[in-house]
Backbone as CSV, one residue per row, in Angstrom:
resi,resn,N_x,N_y,N_z,CA_x,CA_y,CA_z,C_x,C_y,C_z
1,MET,-17.351,29.504,8.852,-17.239,28.639,7.680,-16.169,27.582,7.949
2,SER,-16.480,26.317,7.667,-15.509,25.249,7.906,-14.673,25.020,6.660
3,PHE,-13.376,24.816,6.915,-12.462,24.551,5.790,-12.130,23.053,5.682
4,LEU,-12.766,22.232,6.538,-12.545,20.789,6.486,-13.404,20.185,5.388
5,ARG,-12.778,19.408,4.500,-13.491,18.814,3.374,-13.823,17.361,3.690
6,GLN,-15.038,16.987,3.587,-15.430,15.609,3.822,-15.227,14.773,2.561
7,GLU,-14.556,13.615,2.758,-14.340,12.703,1.636,-15.639,11.973,1.328
8,PRO,-15.942,11.761,0.072,-17.171,11.033,-0.281,-17.102,9.579,0.177
9,ALA,-18.210,9.027,0.589,-18.254,7.629,1.045,-17.921,6.682,-0.105
10,ALA,-17.222,5.616,0.236,-16.872,4.631,-0.788,-18.135,3.976,-1.312
11,PRO,-18.197,3.713,-2.582,-19.397,3.072,-3.149,-19.565,1.654,-2.609
12,ALA,-20.803,1.188,-2.643,-21.133,-0.123,-2.081,-20.370,-1.246,-2.775
13,TRP,-20.199,-1.142,-4.099,-19.502,-2.212,-4.819,-18.054,-2.323,-4.373
14,PHE,-17.448,-1.160,-4.040,-16.046,-1.185,-3.585,-15.936,-1.856,-2.221
15,LEU,-16.874,-1.544,-1.323,-16.870,-2.166,0.004,-17.092,-3.670,-0.096
16,SER,-17.954,-4.065,-1.029,-18.203,-5.501,-1.204,-16.957,-6.227,-1.686
17,LEU,-16.264,-5.628,-2.668,-15.033,-6.246,-3.168,-13.963,-6.283,-2.088
18,ALA,-13.866,-5.223,-1.294,-12.881,-5.193,-0.218,-13.165,-6.288,0.811
19,PHE,-14.452,-6.490,1.104,-14.850,-7.529,2.059,-14.494,-8.914,1.535
20,LEU,-14.806,-9.148,0.259,-14.478,-10.444,-0.344,-12.973,-10.665,-0.396
21,GLY,-12.241,-9.590,-0.710,-10.782,-9.701,-0.741,-10.220,-10.028,0.616
22,THR,-10.786,-9.441,1.672,-10.338,-9.734,3.035,-10.604,-11.181,3.408
23,LEU,-11.794,-11.675,3.036,-12.117,-13.076,3.312,-11.156,-14.017,2.604
24,TYR,-10.871,-13.705,1.326,-9.975,-14.570,0.555,-8.572,-14.561,1.154
25,ALA,-8.073,-13.361,1.503,-6.735,-13.263,2.090,-6.669,-14.001,3.419
26,SER,-7.755,-13.926,4.202,-7.789,-14.635,5.487,-7.756,-16.142,5.277
27,ALA,-8.512,-16.618,4.276,-8.539,-18.055,3.996,-7.169,-18.558,3.547
28,VAL,-6.511,-17.791,2.659,-5.180,-18.178,2.184,-4.188,-18.180,3.339
29,SER,-4.271,-17.174,4.197,-3.362,-17.082,5.336,-3.567,-18.252,6.298
30,PHE,-4.838,-18.617,6.508,-5.130,-19.742,7.405,-4.547,-21.035,6.843
31,ARG,-4.713,-21.259,5.546,-4.179,-22.477,4.923,-2.661,-22.490,4.984
32,LEU,-2.041,-21.339,4.796,-0.583,-21.254,4.866,-0.092,-21.564,6.268
33,LEU,-0.774,-21.000,7.283,-0.382,-21.262,8.662,-0.568,-22.732,9.017
34,ALA,-1.672,-23.321,8.521,-1.912,-24.745,8.779,-0.828,-25.605,8.141
35,TYR,-0.405,-25.220,6.922,0.648,-25.964,6.231,1.968,-25.835,6.983
36,LEU,2.289,-24.629,7.448,3.530,-24.418,8.202,3.513,-25.219,9.503
37,ALA,2.343,-25.238,10.160,2.229,-26.005,11.399,2.440,-27.483,11.139
38,LEU,1.916,-27.973,10.005,2.091,-29.375,9.650,3.562,-29.695,9.384
39,CYS,4.258,-28.751,8.708,5.671,-28.961,8.396,6.536,-28.955,9.654
40,LEU,6.164,-28.113,10.615,6.974,-27.967,11.817,6.639,-29.001,12.887
41,ARG,5.492,-29.658,12.735,5.087,-30.641,13.730,5.972,-31.877,13.665
42,ARG,6.270,-32.413,14.802,7.076,-33.631,14.837,6.310,-34.776,14.185
43,PRO,6.977,-35.601,13.376,6.291,-36.724,12.726,5.683,-37.674,13.746
44,LYS,4.533,-38.236,13.403,3.908,-39.206,14.293,4.754,-40.470,14.372
45,ASP,4.744,-41.068,15.522,5.378,-42.370,15.691,4.377,-43.415,15.196
46,LEU,4.465,-43.751,13.910,3.488,-44.654,13.310,3.533,-46.036,13.947
47,ARG,4.707,-46.463,14.304,4.857,-47.798,14.896,4.128,-47.876,16.236
48,ARG,4.278,-46.836,17.044,3.629,-46.844,18.354,2.124,-46.661,18.222
49,ARG,1.698,-45.799,17.298,0.271,-45.504,17.177,-0.509,-46.632,16.515
50,TYR,0.084,-47.240,15.473,-0.684,-48.197,14.687,-0.197,-49.638,14.798
51,GLY,1.097,-49.850,14.780,1.606,-51.212,14.818,2.957,-51.321,14.137
52,ALA,3.589,-52.481,14.261,4.975,-52.657,13.820,5.109,-52.952,12.331
53,TRP,4.020,-53.362,11.679,4.103,-53.780,10.281,3.163,-52.956,9.402
54,ALA,3.563,-52.828,8.137,2.725,-52.189,7.131,2.661,-53.080,5.898
55,VAL,1.510,-53.092,5.250,1.326,-53.804,3.984,1.213,-52.758,2.879
56,VAL,2.003,-52.912,1.824,1.987,-51.967,0.711,1.822,-52.743,-0.587
57,THR,0.800,-52.411,-1.373,0.647,-53.029,-2.686,1.281,-52.138,-3.751
58,GLY,1.869,-52.755,-4.751,2.536,-51.992,-5.806,3.722,-51.186,-5.307
59,PRO,4.652,-51.797,-4.546,5.738,-51.045,-3.923,7.030,-50.979,-4.741
60,THR,7.005,-51.473,-5.977,8.275,-51.618,-6.697,8.643,-50.411,-7.545
61,SER,7.734,-49.466,-7.713,8.046,-48.291,-8.534,7.142,-47.137,-8.137
62,GLY,7.505,-45.939,-8.579,6.658,-44.769,-8.423,6.292,-44.445,-6.993
63,ILE,5.029,-44.066,-6.812,4.551,-43.644,-5.500,4.653,-44.780,-4.490
64,GLY,4.308,-45.995,-4.907,4.359,-47.129,-4.002,5.755,-47.366,-3.455
65,ARG,6.751,-47.234,-4.305,8.136,-47.411,-3.863,8.520,-46.333,-2.841
66,SER,8.142,-45.088,-3.136,8.444,-43.986,-2.221,7.764,-44.190,-0.874
67,VAL,6.515,-44.636,-0.900,5.783,-44.882,0.339,6.456,-45.985,1.153
68,ALA,6.834,-47.067,0.478,7.481,-48.177,1.181,8.790,-47.732,1.834
69,LEU,9.589,-46.975,1.113,10.860,-46.498,1.669,10.628,-45.543,2.831
70,GLU,9.609,-44.694,2.724,9.302,-43.753,3.809,8.836,-44.494,5.057
71,LEU,7.975,-45.477,4.888,7.502,-46.245,6.038,8.658,-46.993,6.695
72,ALA,9.559,-47.523,5.875,10.729,-48.213,6.432,11.607,-47.244,7.220
73,SER,11.739,-46.020,6.709,12.544,-45.022,7.417,11.906,-44.633,8.740
74,ARG,10.594,-44.854,8.872,9.885,-44.567,10.113,9.843,-45.776,11.044
75,GLY,10.591,-46.834,10.671,10.741,-47.985,11.548,9.722,-49.080,11.388
76,LEU,8.898,-49.046,10.344,7.897,-50.092,10.145,8.459,-51.229,9.296
77,ASN,8.203,-52.451,9.736,8.479,-53.616,8.912,7.432,-53.677,7.801
78,LEU,7.776,-54.345,6.698,6.921,-54.255,5.517,6.570,-55.613,4.926
79,VAL,5.291,-55.757,4.575,4.825,-56.847,3.728,4.589,-56.226,2.356
80,LEU,5.380,-56.628,1.377,5.373,-56.026,0.045,4.617,-56.933,-0.927
81,VAL,3.642,-56.371,-1.623,2.764,-57.163,-2.489,2.859,-56.640,-3.915
82,ASP,3.275,-57.512,-4.834,3.397,-57.097,-6.234,3.356,-58.335,-7.114
83,LEU,3.202,-58.130,-8.412,3.063,-59.267,-9.333,4.387,-59.833,-9.821
84,ASP,5.493,-59.086,-9.642,6.784,-59.497,-10.191,7.743,-59.870,-9.058
85,ALA,8.148,-61.131,-9.020,9.005,-61.621,-7.940,10.373,-60.940,-7.945
86,ASP,10.944,-60.725,-9.131,12.264,-60.088,-9.199,12.215,-58.652,-8.686
87,ASN,11.190,-57.915,-9.066,11.051,-56.543,-8.590,10.827,-56.497,-7.078
88,LEU,10.081,-57.461,-6.575,9.884,-57.531,-5.135,11.192,-57.809,-4.408
89,ARG,11.985,-58.686,-4.974,13.282,-59.003,-4.354,14.175,-57.770,-4.323
90,GLU,14.139,-56.996,-5.414,14.987,-55.801,-5.489,14.589,-54.757,-4.453
91,ILE,13.293,-54.434,-4.346,12.870,-53.413,-3.388,13.052,-53.904,-1.960
92,SER,12.850,-55.196,-1.744,13.059,-55.755,-0.406,14.519,-55.614,0.015
93,ASN,15.443,-55.950,-0.889,16.870,-55.826,-0.579,17.263,-54.364,-0.372
94,THR,16.704,-53.480,-1.187,17.002,-52.054,-1.052,16.555,-51.530,0.308
95,ILE,15.377,-51.903,0.710,14.852,-51.442,2.001,15.711,-51.946,3.146
96,ARG,16.048,-53.235,3.129,16.808,-53.787,4.242,18.252,-53.302,4.267
97,SER,18.771,-52.889,3.113,20.145,-52.374,3.095,20.225,-50.948,3.634
98,HIS,19.096,-50.249,3.655,19.094,-48.868,4.128,18.444,-48.691,5.500
99,HIS,17.610,-49.656,5.892,16.874,-49.491,7.143,16.866,-50.805,7.921
100,ALA,16.893,-50.682,9.224,16.919,-51.855,10.091,15.507,-52.368,10.341
101,VAL,14.889,-52.879,9.277,13.531,-53.406,9.384,13.465,-54.762,8.701
102,GLN,12.386,-55.467,8.957,12.145,-56.755,8.313,11.214,-56.563,7.118
103,THR,11.311,-57.470,6.165,10.402,-57.437,5.021,9.899,-58.839,4.714
104,LYS,8.688,-58.890,4.201,8.118,-60.099,3.631,7.598,-59.742,2.249
105,THR,7.627,-60.685,1.331,7.114,-60.426,-0.008,6.036,-61.443,-0.359
106,VAL,5.018,-60.958,-1.056,3.932,-61.817,-1.529,3.729,-61.527,-3.013
107,VAL,3.970,-62.524,-3.848,3.729,-62.373,-5.279,2.227,-62.516,-5.519
108,PHE,1.634,-61.437,-6.027,0.174,-61.416,-6.169,-0.165,-60.521,-7.350
109,ASP,-0.616,-61.133,-8.437,-1.113,-60.369,-9.578,-2.542,-59.969,-9.262
110,LEU,-2.738,-58.707,-8.874,-4.042,-58.258,-8.408,-5.107,-58.268,-9.506
111,SER,-4.674,-58.364,-10.757,-5.650,-58.446,-11.843,-6.309,-59.821,-11.909
112,LEU,-5.837,-60.755,-11.077,-6.413,-62.099,-11.042,-7.343,-62.303,-9.857
113,VAL,-7.653,-61.212,-9.133,-8.607,-61.305,-8.029,-9.915,-61.899,-8.535
114,SER,-10.524,-62.742,-7.704,-11.786,-63.420,-8.025,-11.609,-64.521,-9.068
115,THR,-10.385,-64.984,-9.230,-10.109,-66.174,-10.029,-9.439,-67.194,-9.122
116,ALA,-9.260,-68.408,-9.609,-8.625,-69.446,-8.799,-7.209,-69.035,-8.401
117,GLN,-6.451,-68.471,-9.349,-5.089,-68.024,-9.044,-5.096,-66.880,-8.046
118,GLY,-6.057,-65.968,-8.207,-6.165,-64.854,-7.286,-6.528,-65.298,-5.881
119,ASP,-7.416,-66.275,-5.778,-7.795,-66.798,-4.463,-6.602,-67.426,-3.757
120,GLU,-5.752,-68.112,-4.519,-4.557,-68.718,-3.936,-3.596,-67.647,-3.440
121,ALA,-3.405,-66.591,-4.239,-2.526,-65.499,-3.840,-3.070,-64.783,-2.609
122,LEU,-4.379,-64.607,-2.543,-4.988,-63.957,-1.385,-4.805,-64.814,-0.134
123,ARG,-4.862,-66.113,-0.303,-4.603,-67.010,0.822,-3.176,-66.832,1.323
124,ARG,-2.212,-66.702,0.394,-0.819,-66.497,0.801,-0.654,-65.164,1.526
125,LEU,-1.381,-64.147,1.097,-1.308,-62.856,1.771,-1.840,-62.976,3.197
126,ARG,-2.974,-63.648,3.358,-3.523,-63.833,4.701,-2.548,-64.583,5.595
127,GLU,-1.887,-65.591,5.035,-0.899,-66.339,5.809,0.295,-65.454,6.182
128,ALA,0.681,-64.578,5.263,1.838,-63.709,5.510,1.585,-62.724,6.645
129,VAL,0.348,-62.232,6.764,0.057,-61.233,7.799,-0.451,-61.862,9.087
130,ALA,-0.747,-63.152,9.059,-1.258,-63.819,10.256,-0.235,-63.708,11.396
131,GLY,-0.676,-63.247,12.525,0.203,-63.140,13.689,1.064,-61.897,13.723
132,LEU,1.047,-61.113,12.639,1.843,-59.876,12.618,1.011,-58.708,13.155
133,ASP,1.702,-57.755,13.756,1.056,-56.543,14.250,0.969,-55.542,13.095
134,VAL,0.075,-55.841,12.141,-0.078,-54.980,10.965,-0.915,-53.764,11.348
135,GLY,-0.291,-52.594,11.291,-0.989,-51.378,11.676,-1.339,-50.474,10.521
136,VAL,-0.682,-50.654,9.376,-0.904,-49.764,8.233,-1.076,-50.599,6.969
137,LEU,-2.092,-50.261,6.202,-2.294,-50.856,4.874,-2.318,-49.726,3.856
138,VAL,-1.483,-49.825,2.830,-1.478,-48.839,1.751,-1.896,-49.540,0.462
139,ASN,-3.122,-49.266,0.023,-3.611,-49.794,-1.255,-3.158,-48.859,-2.375
140,ASN,-1.946,-49.100,-2.845,-1.349,-48.214,-3.846,-1.502,-48.728,-5.275
141,ALA,-1.471,-50.031,-5.453,-1.481,-50.599,-6.807,-2.710,-50.136,-7.575
142,GLY,-2.509,-49.753,-8.826,-3.610,-49.312,-9.664,-3.272,-49.436,-11.135
143,VAL,-4.303,-49.463,-11.968,-4.144,-49.579,-13.411,-4.914,-48.442,-14.079
144,ALA,-4.306,-47.808,-15.088,-4.956,-46.710,-15.809,-5.325,-47.083,-17.240
145,LYS,-4.948,-48.262,-17.689,-5.242,-48.684,-19.060,-6.475,-49.566,-19.080
146,PRO,-7.352,-49.421,-20.078,-7.188,-48.601,-21.284,-7.452,-47.123,-21.000
147,GLY,-6.669,-46.262,-21.648,-6.820,-44.836,-21.445,-6.924,-44.108,-22.765
148,ALA,-7.460,-42.906,-22.730,-7.624,-42.065,-23.921,-8.287,-42.848,-25.053
149,VAL,-9.432,-43.460,-24.727,-10.142,-44.252,-25.719,-11.639,-44.170,-25.426
150,TYR,-12.455,-44.147,-26.484,-13.895,-44.200,-26.294,-14.279,-45.568,-25.723
151,LEU,-15.268,-45.562,-24.849,-15.645,-46.804,-24.185,-16.008,-47.895,-25.181
152,ARG,-16.681,-47.531,-26.251,-17.096,-48.538,-27.241,-15.906,-49.163,-27.957
153,GLU,-14.748,-48.498,-27.900,-13.555,-48.996,-28.571,-12.574,-49.677,-27.609
154,ALA,-12.879,-49.632,-26.327,-11.950,-50.171,-25.336,-11.917,-51.692,-25.385
155,ASP,-10.742,-52.247,-25.117,-10.573,-53.685,-25.054,-11.246,-54.221,-23.795
156,VAL,-12.116,-55.195,-23.957,-12.899,-55.705,-22.838,-12.005,-56.318,-21.765
157,GLU,-11.019,-57.104,-22.177,-10.134,-57.736,-21.206,-9.354,-56.697,-20.407
158,ALA,-8.932,-55.620,-21.080,-8.217,-54.555,-20.378,-9.124,-53.866,-19.368
159,CYS,-10.384,-53.692,-19.716,-11.347,-53.079,-18.798,-11.565,-53.960,-17.570
160,VAL,-11.665,-55.256,-17.785,-11.853,-56.183,-16.673,-10.631,-56.160,-15.759
161,ARG,-9.433,-56.105,-16.354,-8.196,-56.028,-15.565,-8.203,-54.757,-14.716
162,LEU,-8.583,-53.642,-15.332,-8.619,-52.375,-14.611,-9.578,-52.453,-13.423
163,MET,-10.757,-53.011,-13.634,-11.732,-53.096,-12.556,-11.261,-54.028,-11.447
164,ARG,-10.620,-55.122,-11.829,-10.141,-56.054,-10.812,-9.079,-55.420,-9.921
165,VAL,-8.152,-54.694,-10.527,-7.069,-54.083,-9.742,-7.586,-52.896,-8.933
166,ASN,-8.339,-52.007,-9.581,-8.733,-50.748,-8.933,-9.931,-50.886,-8.002
167,LEU,-10.754,-51.898,-8.235,-11.955,-52.080,-7.409,-11.841,-53.299,-6.504
168,TRP,-11.818,-54.462,-7.121,-11.914,-55.695,-6.351,-10.686,-55.935,-5.483
169,ALA,-9.496,-55.645,-6.008,-8.288,-55.900,-5.223,-8.234,-54.994,-3.994
170,VAL,-8.589,-53.724,-4.171,-8.624,-52.809,-3.020,-9.561,-53.348,-1.944
171,THR,-10.710,-53.831,-2.374,-11.698,-54.354,-1.429,-11.221,-55.647,-0.776
172,GLU,-10.712,-56.575,-1.586,-10.291,-57.881,-1.074,-9.095,-57.767,-0.128
173,VAL,-8.097,-56.974,-0.509,-6.910,-56.828,0.340,-7.279,-56.148,1.652
174,THR,-8.125,-55.131,1.577,-8.562,-54.454,2.801,-9.303,-55.424,3.708
175,ALA,-10.200,-56.219,3.135,-10.961,-57.186,3.928,-10.052,-58.237,4.551
176,ALA,-8.923,-58.514,3.901,-7.997,-59.514,4.437,-7.197,-58.979,5.616
177,VAL,-6.933,-57.683,5.628,-6.071,-57.090,6.662,-6.881,-56.529,7.833
178,LEU,-8.099,-56.088,7.581,-8.906,-55.420,8.607,-9.162,-56.252,9.875
179,PRO,-9.452,-57.543,9.771,-9.777,-58.288,10.988,-8.704,-58.187,12.070
180,GLY,-7.442,-58.227,11.682,-6.366,-58.092,12.664,-6.348,-56.709,13.302
181,MET,-6.613,-55.682,12.508,-6.663,-54.322,13.054,-7.800,-54.190,14.065
182,VAL,-8.949,-54.747,13.721,-10.096,-54.687,14.628,-9.785,-55.415,15.927
183,GLU,-9.141,-56.565,15.820,-8.794,-57.353,17.004,-7.857,-56.568,17.925
184,ARG,-6.916,-55.804,17.331,-5.965,-55.037,18.140,-6.492,-53.650,18.504
185,GLY,-7.565,-53.224,17.878,-8.175,-51.951,18.213,-7.420,-50.742,17.701
186,ARG,-6.665,-50.925,16.612,-5.945,-49.792,16.027,-5.517,-50.157,14.607
187,GLY,-5.278,-49.130,13.794,-4.829,-49.377,12.430,-5.116,-48.186,11.543
188,ALA,-4.559,-48.219,10.347,-4.765,-47.159,9.364,-4.796,-47.780,7.978
189,VAL,-5.794,-47.382,7.196,-5.923,-47.827,5.809,-5.768,-46.600,4.924
190,VAL,-4.814,-46.666,3.988,-4.565,-45.554,3.068,-4.873,-46.036,1.657
191,ASN,-5.846,-45.382,1.015,-6.232,-45.738,-0.351,-5.839,-44.623,-1.307
192,MET,-5.183,-44.984,-2.384,-4.742,-44.002,-3.367,-5.854,-43.710,-4.372
193,GLY,-6.184,-42.440,-4.497,-7.210,-42.026,-5.441,-6.612,-41.265,-6.600
194,SER,-7.446,-40.451,-7.231,-7.007,-39.688,-8.395,-7.831,-38.413,-8.511
195,ALA,-7.174,-37.349,-8.961,-7.883,-36.094,-9.191,-8.940,-36.244,-10.281
196,SER,-8.817,-37.277,-11.111,-9.779,-37.479,-12.192,-11.186,-37.733,-11.671
197,SER,-11.300,-38.162,-10.416,-12.621,-38.443,-9.858,-13.063,-37.411,-8.837
198,GLU,-12.172,-36.515,-8.422,-12.504,-35.585,-7.351,-12.405,-34.119,-7.760
199,ALA,-11.427,-33.766,-8.578,-11.162,-32.353,-8.852,-11.878,-31.826,-10.093
200,ILE,-12.353,-32.726,-10.932,-13.022,-32.298,-12.165,-14.338,-33.054,-12.293
201,PRO,-15.344,-32.447,-12.945,-16.666,-33.085,-13.005,-16.726,-34.336,-13.869
202,SER,-15.844,-34.442,-14.862,-15.837,-35.636,-15.712,-14.448,-35.812,-16.300
203,PHE,-14.169,-37.026,-16.745,-12.842,-37.324,-17.300,-13.032,-38.189,-18.541
204,PRO,-13.545,-37.598,-19.634,-13.835,-38.375,-20.842,-12.586,-39.029,-21.420
205,LEU,-12.803,-40.165,-22.030,-11.778,-41.028,-22.622,-11.015,-41.826,-21.567
206,TYR,-11.195,-41.454,-20.302,-10.664,-42.257,-19.189,-11.835,-42.620,-18.264
207,THR,-12.963,-42.899,-18.867,-14.200,-43.090,-18.119,-14.098,-44.214,-17.095
208,MET,-13.586,-45.354,-17.495,-13.497,-46.502,-16.595,-12.567,-46.207,-15.428
209,TYR,-11.424,-45.611,-15.725,-10.453,-45.303,-14.671,-11.054,-44.342,-13.650
210,ALA,-11.654,-43.240,-14.136,-12.237,-42.252,-13.231,-13.348,-42.873,-12.387
211,ALA,-14.134,-43.744,-13.003,-15.244,-44.371,-12.286,-14.727,-45.283,-11.174
212,THR,-13.655,-46.024,-11.445,-13.115,-46.900,-10.400,-12.543,-46.098,-9.245
213,LYS,-11.922,-44.955,-9.548,-11.368,-44.125,-8.479,-12.468,-43.451,-7.666
214,ARG,-13.611,-43.176,-8.306,-14.755,-42.664,-7.560,-15.232,-43.720,-6.563
215,TYR,-15.194,-44.972,-6.976,-15.546,-46.055,-6.053,-14.607,-46.049,-4.848
216,VAL,-13.313,-45.915,-5.105,-12.343,-45.922,-4.009,-12.619,-44.781,-3.042
217,ALA,-13.017,-43.621,-3.568,-13.331,-42.479,-2.707,-14.504,-42.795,-1.786
218,GLN,-15.587,-43.307,-2.351,-16.767,-43.615,-1.544,-16.493,-44.784,-0.613
219,PHE,-15.736,-45.746,-1.085,-15.324,-46.879,-0.252,-14.580,-46.385,0.980
220,SER,-13.676,-45.426,0.785,-12.876,-44.895,1.893,-13.743,-44.124,2.884
221,ARG,-14.626,-43.273,2.365,-15.493,-42.490,3.251,-16.370,-43.407,4.109
222,SER,-16.974,-44.386,3.472,-17.866,-45.285,4.197,-17.093,-46.168,5.170
223,LEU,-15.912,-46.601,4.763,-15.094,-47.442,5.626,-14.684,-46.684,6.885
224,TYR,-14.390,-45.392,6.717,-14.025,-44.571,7.868,-15.152,-44.533,8.890
225,VAL,-16.377,-44.288,8.420,-17.520,-44.234,9.326,-17.754,-45.608,9.965
226,GLU,-17.561,-46.642,9.176,-17.813,-48.006,9.638,-16.842,-48.431,10.737
227,TYR,-15.588,-47.970,10.664,-14.561,-48.504,11.561,-13.908,-47.478,12.486
228,ARG,-14.369,-46.223,12.480,-13.713,-45.241,13.347,-13.896,-45.583,14.824
229,SER,-15.026,-46.213,15.165,-15.247,-46.596,16.565,-14.352,-47.752,16.986
230,GLU,-13.700,-48.404,15.999,-12.788,-49.513,16.288,-11.344,-49.034,16.418
231,GLY,-11.123,-47.714,16.337,-9.765,-47.179,16.454,-8.985,-47.213,15.159
232,ILE,-9.690,-47.341,14.025,-9.020,-47.459,12.722,-9.235,-46.179,11.919
233,ASP,-8.140,-45.588,11.469,-8.186,-44.411,10.609,-8.222,-44.846,9.151
234,VAL,-8.920,-44.085,8.335,-8.968,-44.342,6.896,-8.635,-43.050,6.175
235,GLN,-7.754,-43.149,5.203,-7.279,-41.969,4.489,-7.388,-42.221,2.987
236,PHE,-7.937,-41.239,2.279,-8.058,-41.321,0.824,-7.171,-40.238,0.229
237,GLN,-6.125,-40.638,-0.451,-5.169,-39.691,-1.003,-5.481,-39.423,-2.474
238,VAL,-5.741,-38.157,-2.796,-5.947,-37.764,-4.181,-4.642,-37.173,-4.690
239,ILE,-4.022,-37.863,-5.600,-2.660,-37.548,-6.009,-2.577,-36.224,-6.751
240,TYR,-1.598,-35.420,-6.372,-1.157,-34.190,-7.028,-2.032,-32.969,-6.780
241,ILE,-3.357,-33.090,-6.905,-4.163,-31.875,-6.869,-4.818,-31.641,-5.518
242,ALA,-5.400,-32.668,-4.956,-6.119,-32.466,-3.707,-5.903,-33.660,-2.804
243,ARG,-6.256,-33.481,-1.544,-6.136,-34.582,-0.608,-7.313,-34.534,0.361
244,TYR,-8.023,-35.635,0.433,-9.098,-35.749,1.397,-8.680,-36.775,2.443
245,MET,-8.671,-36.351,3.672,-8.224,-37.230,4.752,-9.407,-37.549,5.652
246,PHE,-9.583,-38.818,5.963,-10.648,-39.228,6.832,-10.011,-40.003,7.987
247,ASP,-9.509,-39.253,8.936,-8.949,-39.923,10.106,-9.348,-39.149,11.349
248,ALA,-9.236,-39.823,12.473,-9.671,-39.222,13.721,-8.713,-38.135,14.160
């Protein structure tokens, strides 16, 4: 007679949950290791990889200001584009007082794109970057108003301003800077997006804003495919919640 007791086999549902739990833990561990590797990796030499200059729109406050200061700390000279001359002067002086880089400023109200005034400002931008080794473009400037409003109640002029800044300006500024990148065979375009168009299925009361950011997402994806053979990276940053990167 045997005194060894056999344990009953685990039920199928328990094995299934254990398997799913293992997969989830493995996925979390992989993401954590990837994040640690990214943190420990030496920063890229952006100047050597892409070029000596960067163009940043909306650099006077918020994310745009932080990006401009970070690029300056990495040794890139900056072409700063914003609608307010005084604010541009302030950020330009701040950058040069902290970092040994050059700056240029272009006063450009991006809400006037596709108007006579906007065409003149775009001409000044093209002149400002002509002959420069522009390797990075950051399309940061954006408008969120009108917000928290039904579309039928939204101010038409505000909607047009939003579309001009979030859609047309991103396209026009990119088209102005890209030819030089193609000629040099290197460059990076960074477009700022929003979780409102990527992380959630809809964003009611901010319909126009979410729709314009969806355009920026598709614009970035298609631009990456269009120009990756030219040595140009394209990156679409979804602020706060997620990040989709399209670079080689």
